[in-house]
N, C-alpha and C positions, 0 to 999 in steps of 0.2 A: 792111895787109900784115903788119905785126909781130904783130898779134893772130891773123890767119890762120895763121902760123908757130907761135905759142904753142900755138894749139888742136890743131894738126896733132900737136905734141910731146907734148902731154896726151893726145891719142887714143892715140897709139903706146905711151905708157907704160901707158895703160889695157889695152890690147891685150897687152902683156907680162904683165901681173898677172892676166889673166881666166883662169878655169879653160878646160881644153883643149877642152870641146866648143863653147865659142861664140868661139874665137880666130879662127875663119874670118871675113872680112869678108862680108857679105851672107848669103845662105841657103846652108847647109852641104849636103854630100850627104845627111846624116843628117837633114836636115829641121830642124834645130835653128836659131834665129836667129842670125845673127853680131853681132859688137860694133858695127858702124856702124848696123845697124838699129835695135838697143837702144839706142844712143846717140842716134840720130834721134829714137826716139819719147819717150826721157827728155828731150830738148830741146823737142819738140812739147807735151808736157803740161806741162812748166816753164812754157812760155808762156801755155797755157791757164788754167794754174793763178794766175800773176800777173795775167792778164786778169781772171780771176773776182774777185780780191780787190781789184784796182785800181777795177773796177766797183762793187763793194759799197762801198769808201772814198770813193768820189768822190761816191756818190749815198746818203750815211748817212743824210740826213734823210728820203728818200722810203722806204728801206728800212725804217727805223725807224718810220715812221708807218704803213705797212701791216702790219708784222709784229707791233706792238704792240696792235692792234684788237682781237684775240679772235674768238670765235667760230669762222666758217669760216677766217678767216686764220690759223688755229692751225696748219692743215695746211701753209700757205705756210712756216712755219717748218721742221717737218718735212722738206718737201720741199727747202728751201733748205739744210739741214743734209746731206740725203742727196747733193744734187748736189756740194758741196764735199768729202764723203767720198770720193764716186766720183773726183771730179779729183785730190785730193790723193793717194788712194791710188795711182791710176794713175801718177801722177808718180813717187811714192816707190818703187813696184816696179821701173820701168825705170831709175831712178837706180840702185838698188842691184843691179839685174843688170848694168848697165853698168860698175859698178865691181867687178863680180864677188864682192858678197855674196851668200852663199846662206843660207836657213833652217838653224838647228843641228839636230843629231839627237838623239833621244830616248835612252833607254838601251837601247830595243829595236832601235836603229839605223835605224827609219823616221824621216823627216824630220816636221818640225812643220808 
């Protein structure tokens, strides 16, 4: 119960700090995604990321056995890296959007 109250306080603090276009909870009238949806996606991808890392760490011998065989298995190394890249990137994207961090602007005024 206390954890839920703390989370609600954190979410409301995040909502107050967010840019105006995502302050609405849920889907806004302008079609932009609100804080609760972005926060939920960040939590979802965070859980997926944690599960992927735990899966590799708890099966370390099996992963090492297959990924160090060479030959065709060299593609498995690349595929594994791409999977972790995608999962971690999705988590980081939604986490940054949930706390209101945006890409900086260049000298020309365009987003990076």
